[in-house]
N, CA, C and O atoms as a Maestro MAE file, in Angstrom:
{
 s_m_m2io_version
 :::
 2.0.0
}

f_m_ct {
 s_m_title
 :::
 protein
 m_atom[312] {
  # First column is atom index #
  i_m_mmod_type
  r_m_x_coord
  r_m_y_coord
  r_m_z_coord
  i_m_residue_number
  s_m_chain_name
  s_m_pdb_residue_name
  s_m_pdb_atom_name
  i_m_atomic_number
  :::
  1 25 -43.638 79.349 82.735 1 A "MET " " N  " 7
  2 3 -44.216 78.036 82.669 1 A "MET " " CA " 6
  3 2 -43.481 77.210 81.614 1 A "MET " " C  " 6
  4 15 -43.297 77.638 80.475 1 A "MET " " O  " 8
  5 25 -43.082 76.051 82.018 2 A "ARG " " N  " 7
  6 3 -42.350 75.181 81.106 2 A "ARG " " CA " 6
  7 2 -43.286 74.141 80.527 2 A "ARG " " C  " 6
  8 15 -44.227 73.690 81.179 2 A "ARG " " O  " 8
  9 25 -43.007 73.774 79.293 3 A "THR " " N  " 7
  10 3 -43.811 72.725 78.658 3 A "THR " " CA " 6
  11 2 -42.942 71.492 78.463 3 A "THR " " C  " 6
  12 15 -41.732 71.587 78.253 3 A "THR " " O  " 8
  13 25 -43.567 70.368 78.536 4 A "SER " " N  " 7
  14 3 -42.822 69.124 78.338 4 A "SER " " CA " 6
  15 2 -42.574 68.915 76.844 4 A "SER " " C  " 6
  16 15 -43.163 69.592 76.001 4 A "SER " " O  " 8
  17 25 -41.710 67.988 76.542 5 A "GLY " " N  " 7
  18 3 -41.380 67.693 75.149 5 A "GLY " " CA " 6
  19 2 -42.576 67.172 74.376 5 A "GLY " " C  " 6
  20 15 -42.759 67.505 73.206 5 A "GLY " " O  " 8
  21 25 -43.402 66.342 75.039 6 A "SER " " N  " 7
  22 3 -44.564 65.805 74.337 6 A "SER " " CA " 6
  23 2 -45.597 66.898 74.076 6 A "SER " " C  " 6
  24 15 -46.286 66.879 73.056 6 A "SER " " O  " 8
  25 25 -45.701 67.858 75.009 7 A "MET " " N  " 7
  26 3 -46.638 68.968 74.810 7 A "MET " " CA " 6
  27 2 -46.191 69.839 73.635 7 A "MET " " C  " 6
  28 15 -47.011 70.288 72.834 7 A "MET " " O  " 8
  29 25 -44.898 70.067 73.544 8 A "ARG " " N  " 7
  30 3 -44.357 70.876 72.449 8 A "ARG " " CA " 6
  31 2 -44.559 70.152 71.117 8 A "ARG " " C  " 6
  32 15 -44.898 70.780 70.114 8 A "ARG " " O  " 8
  33 25 -44.352 68.835 71.105 9 A "THR " " N  " 7
  34 3 -44.560 68.044 69.893 9 A "THR " " CA " 6
  35 2 -46.027 68.097 69.464 9 A "THR " " C  " 6
  36 15 -46.330 68.241 68.280 9 A "THR " " O  " 8
  37 25 -46.929 67.980 70.432 10 A "LEU " " N  " 7
  38 3 -48.357 68.045 70.125 10 A "LEU " " CA " 6
  39 2 -48.736 69.409 69.551 10 A "LEU " " C  " 6
  40 15 -49.488 69.499 68.581 10 A "LEU " " O  " 8
  41 25 -48.209 70.460 70.157 11 A "PHE " " N  " 7
  42 3 -48.490 71.816 69.668 11 A "PHE " " CA " 6
  43 2 -47.952 72.001 68.249 11 A "PHE " " C  " 6
  44 15 -48.640 72.562 67.396 11 A "PHE " " O  " 8
  45 25 -46.738 71.537 67.991 12 A "ASN " " N  " 7
  46 3 -46.151 71.671 66.652 12 A "ASN " " CA " 6
  47 2 -46.941 70.871 65.613 12 A "ASN " " C  " 6
  48 15 -47.125 71.326 64.484 12 A "ASN " " O  " 8
  49 25 -47.404 69.686 65.998 13 A "ALA " " N  " 7
  50 3 -48.197 68.876 65.069 13 A "ALA " " CA " 6
  51 2 -49.521 69.560 64.756 13 A "ALA " " C  " 6
  52 15 -49.964 69.559 63.608 13 A "ALA " " O  " 8
  53 25 -50.162 70.150 65.778 14 A "ALA " " N  " 7
  54 3 -51.425 70.865 65.558 14 A "ALA " " CA " 6
  55 2 -51.207 72.092 64.667 14 A "ALA " " C  " 6
  56 15 -52.028 72.383 63.798 14 A "ALA " " O  " 8
  57 25 -50.123 72.794 64.880 15 A "ALA " " N  " 7
  58 3 -49.824 73.973 64.050 15 A "ALA " " CA " 6
  59 2 -49.570 73.558 62.602 15 A "ALA " " C  " 6
  60 15 -50.043 74.214 61.674 15 A "ALA " " O  " 8
  61 25 -48.836 72.488 62.412 16 A "LEU " " N  " 7
  62 3 -48.552 72.001 61.061 16 A "LEU " " CA " 6
  63 2 -49.832 71.538 60.368 16 A "LEU " " C  " 6
  64 15 -50.023 71.794 59.179 16 A "LEU " " O  " 8
  65 25 -50.711 70.853 61.111 17 A "ALA " " N  " 7
  66 3 -51.987 70.418 60.536 17 A "ALA " " CA " 6
  67 2 -52.838 71.630 60.148 17 A "ALA " " C  " 6
  68 15 -53.487 71.620 59.102 17 A "ALA " " O  " 8
  69 25 -52.841 72.660 60.973 18 A "GLY " " N  " 7
  70 3 -53.597 73.877 60.657 18 A "GLY " " CA " 6
  71 2 -53.081 74.552 59.396 18 A "GLY " " C  " 6
  72 15 -53.869 75.012 58.570 18 A "GLY " " O  " 8
  73 25 -51.784 74.612 59.244 19 A "VAL " " N  " 7
  74 3 -51.193 75.214 58.034 19 A "VAL " " CA " 6
  75 2 -51.557 74.375 56.809 19 A "VAL " " C  " 6
  76 15 -51.892 74.922 55.759 19 A "VAL " " O  " 8
  77 25 -51.490 73.045 56.944 20 A "ALA " " N  " 7
  78 3 -51.822 72.171 55.807 20 A "ALA " " CA " 6
  79 2 -53.291 72.321 55.414 20 A "ALA " " C  " 6
  80 15 -53.607 72.408 54.227 20 A "ALA " " O  " 8
  81 25 -54.191 72.353 56.402 21 A "LEU " " N  " 7
  82 3 -55.613 72.526 56.084 21 A "LEU " " CA " 6
  83 2 -55.880 73.893 55.458 21 A "LEU " " C  " 6
  84 15 -56.675 74.002 54.525 21 A "LEU " " O  " 8
  85 25 -55.230 74.919 55.960 22 A "GLY " " N  " 7
  86 3 -55.396 76.256 55.390 22 A "GLY " " CA " 6
  87 2 -54.900 76.328 53.959 22 A "GLY " " C  " 6
  88 15 -55.531 76.958 53.110 22 A "GLY " " O  " 8
  89 25 -53.773 75.685 53.686 23 A "ALA " " N  " 7
  90 3 -53.237 75.679 52.319 23 A "ALA " " CA " 6
  91 2 -54.176 74.934 51.369 23 A "ALA " " C  " 6
  92 15 -54.391 75.367 50.237 23 A "ALA " " O  " 8
  93 25 -54.734 73.814 51.831 24 A "GLY " " N  " 7
  94 3 -55.683 73.071 50.986 24 A "GLY " " CA " 6
  95 2 -56.925 73.883 50.691 24 A "GLY " " C  " 6
  96 15 -57.422 73.887 49.564 24 A "GLY " " O  " 8
  97 25 -57.433 74.576 51.712 25 A "HIS " " N  " 7
  98 3 -58.615 75.416 51.526 25 A "HIS " " CA " 6
  99 2 -58.320 76.539 50.531 25 A "HIS " " C  " 6
  100 15 -59.147 76.845 49.672 25 A "HIS " " O  " 8
  101 25 -57.151 77.144 50.647 26 A "PHE " " N  " 7
  102 3 -56.772 78.238 49.746 26 A "PHE " " CA " 6
  103 2 -56.641 77.734 48.311 26 A "PHE " " C  " 6
  104 15 -57.065 78.417 47.378 26 A "PHE " " O  " 8
  105 25 -56.064 76.554 48.123 27 A "LEU " " N  " 7
  106 3 -55.928 76.010 46.766 27 A "LEU " " CA " 6
  107 2 -57.287 75.683 46.154 27 A "LEU " " C  " 6
  108 15 -57.499 75.909 44.963 27 A "LEU " " O  " 8
  109 25 -58.217 75.150 46.965 28 A "ARG " " N  " 7
  110 3 -59.576 74.895 46.449 28 A "ARG " " CA " 6
  111 2 -60.257 76.205 46.084 28 A "ARG " " C  " 6
  112 15 -60.968 76.272 45.081 28 A "ARG " " O  " 8
  113 25 -60.051 77.245 46.880 29 A "PHE " " N  " 7
  114 3 -60.624 78.554 46.578 29 A "PHE " " CA " 6
  115 2 -60.094 79.071 45.242 29 A "PHE " " C  " 6
  116 15 -60.868 79.546 44.411 29 A "PHE " " O  " 8
  117 25 -58.794 78.981 45.031 30 A "LEU " " N  " 7
  118 3 -58.221 79.456 43.763 30 A "LEU " " CA " 6
  119 2 -58.764 78.663 42.581 30 A "LEU " " C  " 6
  120 15 -59.029 79.230 41.521 30 A "LEU " " O  " 8
  121 25 -58.931 77.357 42.756 31 A "SER " " N  " 7
  122 3 -59.462 76.522 41.681 31 A "SER " " CA " 6
  123 2 -60.890 76.930 41.336 31 A "SER " " C  " 6
  124 15 -61.215 77.103 40.161 31 A "SER " " O  " 8
  125 25 -61.746 77.087 42.342 32 A "GLU " " N  " 7
  126 3 -63.130 77.507 42.110 32 A "GLU " " CA " 6
  127 2 -63.188 78.892 41.487 32 A "GLU " " C  " 6
  128 15 -63.996 79.146 40.594 32 A "GLU " " O  " 8
  129 25 -62.330 79.786 41.960 33 A "HIS " " N  " 7
  130 3 -62.311 81.154 41.427 33 A "HIS " " CA " 6
  131 2 -61.962 81.145 39.938 33 A "HIS " " C  " 6
  132 15 -62.560 81.880 39.151 33 A "HIS " " O  " 8
  133 25 -60.999 80.318 39.557 34 A "GLY " " N  " 7
  134 3 -60.615 80.209 38.148 34 A "GLY " " CA " 6
  135 2 -61.739 79.636 37.301 34 A "GLY " " C  " 6
  136 15 -61.980 80.104 36.188 34 A "GLY " " O  " 8
  137 25 -62.435 78.615 37.824 35 A "LYS " " N  " 7
  138 3 -63.560 78.026 37.084 35 A "LYS " " CA " 6
  139 2 -64.674 79.050 36.907 35 A "LYS " " C  " 6
  140 15 -65.233 79.176 35.818 35 A "LYS " " O  " 8
  141 25 -64.998 79.779 37.967 36 A "ASN " " N  " 7
  142 3 -66.072 80.768 37.890 36 A "ASN " " CA " 6
  143 2 -65.727 81.886 36.911 36 A "ASN " " C  " 6
  144 15 -66.593 82.359 36.176 36 A "ASN " " O  " 8
  145 25 -64.467 82.306 36.902 37 A "ARG " " N  " 7
  146 3 -64.059 83.366 35.987 37 A "ARG " " CA " 6
  147 2 -64.181 82.900 34.546 37 A "ARG " " C  " 6
  148 15 -64.651 83.647 33.688 37 A "ARG " " O  " 8
  149 25 -63.759 81.660 34.273 38 A "LEU " " N  " 7
  150 3 -63.847 81.118 32.915 38 A "LEU " " CA " 6
  151 2 -65.303 80.990 32.485 38 A "LEU " " C  " 6
  152 15 -65.642 81.310 31.346 38 A "LEU " " O  " 8
  153 25 -66.172 80.522 33.392 39 A "GLN " " N  " 7
  154 3 -67.589 80.384 33.074 39 A "GLN " " CA " 6
  155 2 -68.213 81.759 32.802 39 A "GLN " " C  " 6
  156 15 -69.025 81.903 31.888 39 A "GLN " " O  " 8
  157 25 -67.838 82.760 33.589 40 A "ALA " " N  " 7
  158 3 -68.368 84.112 33.378 40 A "ALA " " CA " 6
  159 2 -67.924 84.663 32.027 40 A "ALA " " C  " 6
  160 15 -68.698 85.327 31.338 40 A "ALA " " O  " 8
  161 25 -66.675 84.386 31.648 41 A "GLU " " N  " 7
  162 3 -66.188 84.855 30.349 41 A "GLU " " CA " 6
  163 2 -66.950 84.181 29.209 41 A "GLU " " C  " 6
  164 15 -67.306 84.831 28.227 41 A "GLU " " O  " 8
  165 25 -67.199 82.869 29.343 42 A "LYS " " N  " 7
  166 3 -67.953 82.165 28.299 42 A "LYS " " CA " 6
  167 2 -69.370 82.714 28.194 42 A "LYS " " C  " 6
  168 15 -69.889 82.890 27.092 42 A "LYS " " O  " 8
  169 25 -69.999 82.985 29.339 43 A "LEU " " N  " 7
  170 3 -71.351 83.532 29.330 43 A "LEU " " CA " 6
  171 2 -71.367 84.918 28.705 43 A "LEU " " C  " 6
  172 15 -72.299 85.263 27.979 43 A "LEU " " O  " 8
  173 25 -70.343 85.710 28.981 44 A "GLU " " N  " 7
  174 3 -70.269 87.053 28.414 44 A "GLU " " CA " 6
  175 2 -70.153 86.988 26.891 44 A "GLU " " C  " 6
  176 15 -70.791 87.771 26.187 44 A "GLU " " O  " 8
  177 25 -69.350 86.067 26.386 45 A "VAL " " N  " 7
  178 3 -69.212 85.900 24.932 45 A "VAL " " CA " 6
  179 2 -70.537 85.444 24.338 45 A "VAL " " C  " 6
  180 15 -70.966 85.947 23.299 45 A "VAL " " O  " 8
  181 25 -71.180 84.495 24.996 46 A "TRP " " N  " 7
  182 3 -72.453 83.971 24.503 46 A "TRP " " CA " 6
  183 2 -73.518 85.053 24.481 46 A "TRP " " C  " 6
  184 15 -74.287 85.151 23.525 46 A "TRP " " O  " 8
  185 25 -73.570 85.872 25.535 47 A "GLU " " N  " 7
  186 3 -74.534 86.974 25.559 47 A "GLU " " CA " 6
  187 2 -74.196 88.007 24.490 47 A "GLU " " C  " 6
  188 15 -75.096 88.590 23.887 47 A "GLU " " O  " 8
  189 25 -72.908 88.237 24.252 48 A "GLY " " N  " 7
  190 3 -72.488 89.176 23.218 48 A "GLY " " CA " 6
  191 2 -72.913 88.734 21.831 48 A "GLY " " C  " 6
  192 15 -73.113 89.562 20.943 48 A "GLY " " O  " 8
  193 25 -73.053 87.427 21.645 49 A "GLU " " N  " 7
  194 3 -73.484 86.902 20.360 49 A "GLU " " CA " 6
  195 2 -75.005 86.871 20.250 49 A "GLU " " C  " 6
  196 15 -75.542 86.396 19.249 49 A "GLU " " O  " 8
  197 25 -75.699 87.369 21.260 50 A "GLY " " N  " 7
  198 3 -77.153 87.430 21.217 50 A "GLY " " CA " 6
  199 2 -77.827 86.165 21.703 50 A "GLY " " C  " 6
  200 15 -78.981 85.909 21.361 50 A "GLY " " O  " 8
  201 25 -77.130 85.370 22.494 51 A "GLY " " N  " 7
  202 3 -77.685 84.102 22.923 51 A "GLY " " CA " 6
  203 2 -78.522 84.151 24.176 51 A "GLY " " C  " 6
  204 15 -79.096 83.130 24.555 51 A "GLY " " O  " 8
  205 25 -78.620 85.296 24.843 52 A "ALA " " N  " 7
  206 3 -79.382 85.352 26.087 52 A "ALA " " CA " 6
  207 2 -80.297 86.563 26.090 52 A "ALA " " C  " 6
  208 15 -79.961 87.623 25.562 52 A "ALA " " O  " 8
  209 25 -81.444 86.384 26.688 53 A "VAL " " N  " 7
  210 3 -82.419 87.469 26.797 53 A "VAL " " CA " 6
  211 2 -82.554 87.823 28.272 53 A "VAL " " C  " 6
  212 15 -82.788 86.933 29.090 53 A "VAL " " O  " 8
  213 25 -82.413 89.101 28.637 54 A "PRO " " N  " 7
  214 3 -82.540 89.461 30.048 54 A "PRO " " CA " 6
  215 2 -83.963 89.234 30.561 54 A "PRO " " C  " 6
  216 15 -84.932 89.651 29.926 54 A "PRO " " O  " 8
  217 25 -84.080 88.575 31.705 55 A "VAL " " N  " 7
  218 3 -85.365 88.334 32.343 55 A "VAL " " CA " 6
  219 2 -85.513 89.284 33.516 55 A "VAL " " C  " 6
  220 15 -86.579 89.860 33.731 55 A "VAL " " O  " 8
  221 25 -84.445 89.442 34.269 56 A "GLU " " N  " 7
  222 3 -84.358 90.359 35.397 56 A "GLU " " CA " 6
  223 2 -83.029 91.095 35.258 56 A "GLU " " C  " 6
  224 15 -82.187 90.692 34.455 56 A "GLU " " O  " 8
  225 25 -82.828 92.156 36.018 57 A "PRO " " N  " 7
  226 3 -81.558 92.876 35.896 57 A "PRO " " CA " 6
  227 2 -80.328 92.004 36.160 57 A "PRO " " C  " 6
  228 15 -79.252 92.284 35.633 57 A "PRO " " O  " 8
  229 25 -80.475 90.955 36.966 58 A "THR " " N  " 7
  230 3 -79.310 90.130 37.302 58 A "THR " " CA " 6
  231 2 -79.358 88.736 36.691 58 A "THR " " C  " 6
  232 15 -78.431 87.955 36.905 58 A "THR " " O  " 8
  233 25 -80.398 88.395 35.939 59 A "ARG " " N  " 7
  234 3 -80.524 87.046 35.373 59 A "ARG " " CA " 6
  235 2 -80.916 87.113 33.908 59 A "ARG " " C  " 6
  236 15 -81.587 88.043 33.460 59 A "ARG " " O  " 8
  237 25 -80.476 86.095 33.176 60 A "THR " " N  " 7
  238 3 -80.876 85.970 31.781 60 A "THR " " CA " 6
  239 2 -81.789 84.760 31.649 60 A "THR " " C  " 6
  240 15 -81.902 83.955 32.573 60 A "THR " " O  " 8
  241 25 -82.425 84.638 30.521 61 A "ALA " " N  " 7
  242 3 -83.349 83.524 30.296 61 A "ALA " " CA " 6
  243 2 -82.615 82.188 30.353 61 A "ALA " " C  " 6
  244 15 -83.216 81.169 30.691 61 A "ALA " " O  " 8
  245 25 -81.341 82.180 30.030 62 A "ALA " " N  " 7
  246 3 -80.583 80.939 30.067 62 A "ALA " " CA " 6
  247 2 -80.410 80.435 31.491 62 A "ALA " " C  " 6
  248 15 -80.189 79.241 31.694 62 A "ALA " " O  " 8
  249 25 -80.506 81.322 32.490 63 A "GLN " " N  " 7
  250 3 -80.301 80.936 33.873 63 A "GLN " " CA " 6
  251 2 -81.605 80.576 34.575 63 A "GLN " " C  " 6
  252 15 -81.584 80.189 35.743 63 A "GLN " " O  " 8
  253 25 -82.725 80.696 33.895 64 A "VAL " " N  " 7
  254 3 -84.024 80.404 34.487 64 A "VAL " " CA " 6
  255 2 -84.468 79.034 34.007 64 A "VAL " " C  " 6
  256 15 -84.513 78.778 32.803 64 A "VAL " " O  " 8
  257 25 -84.798 78.152 34.945 65 A "SER " " N  " 7
  258 3 -85.238 76.825 34.539 65 A "SER " " CA " 6
  259 2 -86.664 76.906 34.003 65 A "SER " " C  " 6
  260 15 -87.476 77.673 34.521 65 A "SER " " O  " 8
  261 25 -86.975 76.126 32.975 66 A "PRO " " N  " 7
  262 3 -88.336 76.167 32.421 66 A "PRO " " CA " 6
  263 2 -89.336 75.607 33.423 66 A "PRO " " C  " 6
  264 15 -89.026 74.668 34.156 66 A "PRO " " O  " 8
  265 25 -90.514 76.174 33.456 67 A "ARG " " N  " 7
  266 3 -91.562 75.723 34.369 67 A "ARG " " CA " 6
  267 2 -92.805 75.380 33.562 67 A "ARG " " C  " 6
  268 15 -93.137 76.060 32.592 67 A "ARG " " O  " 8
  269 25 -93.478 74.328 33.970 68 A "ASN " " N  " 7
  270 3 -94.735 73.953 33.323 68 A "ASN " " CA " 6
  271 2 -95.842 74.867 33.835 68 A "ASN " " C  " 6
  272 15 -95.787 75.354 34.964 68 A "ASN " " O  " 8
  273 25 -96.838 75.091 33.002 69 A "ALA " " N  " 7
  274 3 -97.972 75.921 33.413 69 A "ALA " " CA " 6
  275 2 -98.768 75.169 34.478 69 A "ALA " " C  " 6
  276 15 -98.932 73.952 34.387 69 A "ALA " " O  " 8
  277 25 -99.262 75.887 35.482 70 A "PRO " " N  " 7
  278 3 -100.059 75.199 36.513 70 A "PRO " " CA " 6
  279 2 -101.381 74.696 35.912 70 A "PRO " " C  " 6
  280 15 -101.909 75.291 34.972 70 A "PRO " " O  " 8
  281 25 -101.896 73.618 36.454 71 A "PRO " " N  " 7
  282 3 -103.162 73.076 35.934 71 A "PRO " " CA " 6
  283 2 -104.311 74.055 36.217 71 A "PRO " " C  " 6
  284 15 -104.280 74.803 37.193 71 A "PRO " " O  " 8
  285 25 -105.316 74.030 35.346 72 A "LEU " " N  " 7
  286 3 -106.469 74.897 35.548 72 A "LEU " " CA " 6
  287 2 -107.289 74.436 36.738 72 A "LEU " " C  " 6
  288 15 -107.456 73.238 36.968 72 A "LEU " " O  " 8
  289 25 -107.794 75.394 37.488 73 A "SER " " N  " 7
  290 3 -108.626 75.011 38.644 73 A "SER " " CA " 6
  291 2 -110.048 74.747 38.184 73 A "SER " " C  " 6
  292 15 -110.506 75.387 37.237 73 A "SER " " O  " 8
  293 25 -110.762 73.829 38.818 74 A "PRO " " N  " 7
  294 3 -112.157 73.547 38.427 74 A "PRO " " CA " 6
  295 2 -113.056 74.739 38.732 74 A "PRO " " C  " 6
  296 15 -112.766 75.553 39.609 74 A "PRO " " O  " 8
  297 25 -114.146 74.816 37.991 75 A "ARG " " N  " 7
  298 3 -115.067 75.953 38.210 75 A "ARG " " CA " 6
  299 2 -115.661 75.906 39.611 75 A "ARG " " C  " 6
  300 15 -115.910 74.838 40.170 75 A "ARG " " O  " 8
  301 25 -115.881 77.102 40.160 76 A "GLY " " N  " 7
  302 3 -116.471 77.215 41.479 76 A "GLY " " CA " 6
  303 2 -115.451 77.180 42.607 76 A "GLY " " C  " 6
  304 15 -115.812 77.314 43.776 76 A "GLY " " O  " 8
  305 25 -114.213 77.006 42.274 77 A "VAL " " N  " 7
  306 3 -113.179 77.001 43.311 77 A "VAL " " CA " 6
  307 2 -112.430 78.308 43.226 77 A "VAL " " C  " 6
  308 15 -111.997 78.725 42.152 77 A "VAL " " O  " 8
  309 25 -112.284 78.934 44.342 78 A "GLY " " N  " 7
  310 3 -111.449 80.061 44.463 78 A "GLY " " CA " 6
  311 2 -111.698 81.358 44.001 78 A "GLY " " C  " 6
  312 15 -110.867 82.248 44.181 78 A "GLY " " O  " 8
  :::
 }
 m_bond[311] {
  # First column is bond index #
  i_m_from
  i_m_to
  i_m_order
  :::
  1 1 2 1
  2 2 3 1
  3 3 4 2
  4 3 5 1
  5 5 6 1
  6 6 7 1
  7 7 8 2
  8 7 9 1
  9 9 10 1
  10 10 11 1
  11 11 12 2
  12 11 13 1
  13 13 14 1
  14 14 15 1
  15 15 16 2
  16 15 17 1
  17 17 18 1
  18 18 19 1
  19 19 20 2
  20 19 21 1
  21 21 22 1
  22 22 23 1
  23 23 24 2
  24 23 25 1
  25 25 26 1
  26 26 27 1
  27 27 28 2
  28 27 29 1
  29 29 30 1
  30 30 31 1
  31 31 32 2
  32 31 33 1
  33 33 34 1
  34 34 35 1
  35 35 36 2
  36 35 37 1
  37 37 38 1
  38 38 39 1
  39 39 40 2
  40 39 41 1
  41 41 42 1
  42 42 43 1
  43 43 44 2
  44 43 45 1
  45 45 46 1
  46 46 47 1
  47 47 48 2
  48 47 49 1
  49 49 50 1
  50 50 51 1
  51 51 52 2
  52 51 53 1
  53 53 54 1
  54 54 55 1
  55 55 56 2
  56 55 57 1
  57 57 58 1
  58 58 59 1
  59 59 60 2
  60 59 61 1
  61 61 62 1
  62 62 63 1
  63 63 64 2
  64 63 65 1
  65 65 66 1
  66 66 67 1
  67 67 68 2
  68 67 69 1
  69 69 70 1
  70 70 71 1
  71 71 72 2
  72 71 73 1
  73 73 74 1
  74 74 75 1
  75 75 76 2
  76 75 77 1
  77 77 78 1
  78 78 79 1
  79 79 80 2
  80 79 81 1
  81 81 82 1
  82 82 83 1
  83 83 84 2
  84 83 85 1
  85 85 86 1
  86 86 87 1
  87 87 88 2
  88 87 89 1
  89 89 90 1
  90 90 91 1
  91 91 92 2
  92 91 93 1
  93 93 94 1
  94 94 95 1
  95 95 96 2
  96 95 97 1
  97 97 98 1
  98 98 99 1
  99 99 100 2
  100 99 101 1
  101 101 102 1
  102 102 103 1
  103 103 104 2
  104 103 105 1
  105 105 106 1
  106 106 107 1
  107 107 108 2
  108 107 109 1
  109 109 110 1
  110 110 111 1
  111 111 112 2
  112 111 113 1
  113 113 114 1
  114 114 115 1
  115 115 116 2
  116 115 117 1
  117 117 118 1
  118 118 119 1
  119 119 120 2
  120 119 121 1
  121 121 122 1
  122 122 123 1
  123 123 124 2
  124 123 125 1
  125 125 126 1
  126 126 127 1
  127 127 128 2
  128 127 129 1
  129 129 130 1
  130 130 131 1
  131 131 132 2
  132 131 133 1
  133 133 134 1
  134 134 135 1
  135 135 136 2
  136 135 137 1
  137 137 138 1
  138 138 139 1
  139 139 140 2
  140 139 141 1
  141 141 142 1
  142 142 143 1
  143 143 144 2
  144 143 145 1
  145 145 146 1
  146 146 147 1
  147 147 148 2
  148 147 149 1
  149 149 150 1
  150 150 151 1
  151 151 152 2
  152 151 153 1
  153 153 154 1
  154 154 155 1
  155 155 156 2
  156 155 157 1
  157 157 158 1
  158 158 159 1
  159 159 160 2
  160 159 161 1
  161 161 162 1
  162 162 163 1
  163 163 164 2
  164 163 165 1
  165 165 166 1
  166 166 167 1
  167 167 168 2
  168 167 169 1
  169 169 170 1
  170 170 171 1
  171 171 172 2
  172 171 173 1
  173 173 174 1
  174 174 175 1
  175 175 176 2
  176 175 177 1
  177 177 178 1
  178 178 179 1
  179 179 180 2
  180 179 181 1
  181 181 182 1
  182 182 183 1
  183 183 184 2
  184 183 185 1
  185 185 186 1
  186 186 187 1
  187 187 188 2
  188 187 189 1
  189 189 190 1
  190 190 191 1
  191 191 192 2
  192 191 193 1
  193 193 194 1
  194 194 195 1
  195 195 196 2
  196 195 197 1
  197 197 198 1
  198 198 199 1
  199 199 200 2
  200 199 201 1
  201 201 202 1
  202 202 203 1
  203 203 204 2
  204 203 205 1
  205 205 206 1
  206 206 207 1
  207 207 208 2
  208 207 209 1
  209 209 210 1
  210 210 211 1
  211 211 212 2
  212 211 213 1
  213 213 214 1
  214 214 215 1
  215 215 216 2
  216 215 217 1
  217 217 218 1
  218 218 219 1
  219 219 220 2
  220 219 221 1
  221 221 222 1
  222 222 223 1
  223 223 224 2
  224 223 225 1
  225 225 226 1
  226 226 227 1
  227 227 228 2
  228 227 229 1
  229 229 230 1
  230 230 231 1
  231 231 232 2
  232 231 233 1
  233 233 234 1
  234 234 235 1
  235 235 236 2
  236 235 237 1
  237 237 238 1
  238 238 239 1
  239 239 240 2
  240 239 241 1
  241 241 242 1
  242 242 243 1
  243 243 244 2
  244 243 245 1
  245 245 246 1
  246 246 247 1
  247 247 248 2
  248 247 249 1
  249 249 250 1
  250 250 251 1
  251 251 252 2
  252 251 253 1
  253 253 254 1
  254 254 255 1
  255 255 256 2
  256 255 257 1
  257 257 258 1
  258 258 259 1
  259 259 260 2
  260 259 261 1
  261 261 262 1
  262 262 263 1
  263 263 264 2
  264 263 265 1
  265 265 266 1
  266 266 267 1
  267 267 268 2
  268 267 269 1
  269 269 270 1
  270 270 271 1
  271 271 272 2
  272 271 273 1
  273 273 274 1
  274 274 275 1
  275 275 276 2
  276 275 277 1
  277 277 278 1
  278 278 279 1
  279 279 280 2
  280 279 281 1
  281 281 282 1
  282 282 283 1
  283 283 284 2
  284 283 285 1
  285 285 286 1
  286 286 287 1
  287 287 288 2
  288 287 289 1
  289 289 290 1
  290 290 291 1
  291 291 292 2
  292 291 293 1
  293 293 294 1
  294 294 295 1
  295 295 296 2
  296 295 297 1
  297 297 298 1
  298 298 299 1
  299 299 300 2
  300 299 301 1
  301 301 302 1
  302 302 303 1
  303 303 304 2
  304 303 305 1
  305 305 306 1
  306 306 307 1
  307 307 308 2
  308 307 309 1
  309 309 310 1
  310 310 311 1
  311 311 312 2
  :::
 }
}
């Protein structure tokens, strides 16, 4: 099966666009990975200095947002 010149041009343009989008996605991934690694290192240093209290095995008090106490319910309810 033969392809016309315009079909080949269209295919090459689509392939080039796919490579460009893939490269952009990979670069964003590397950037996010570097930011996350730096943030994890800072958190590790901060925890090493005694700045965090474990709340759960995977979370520290610094990662838990503060919550207000729920209002008291009126007598006779519930």
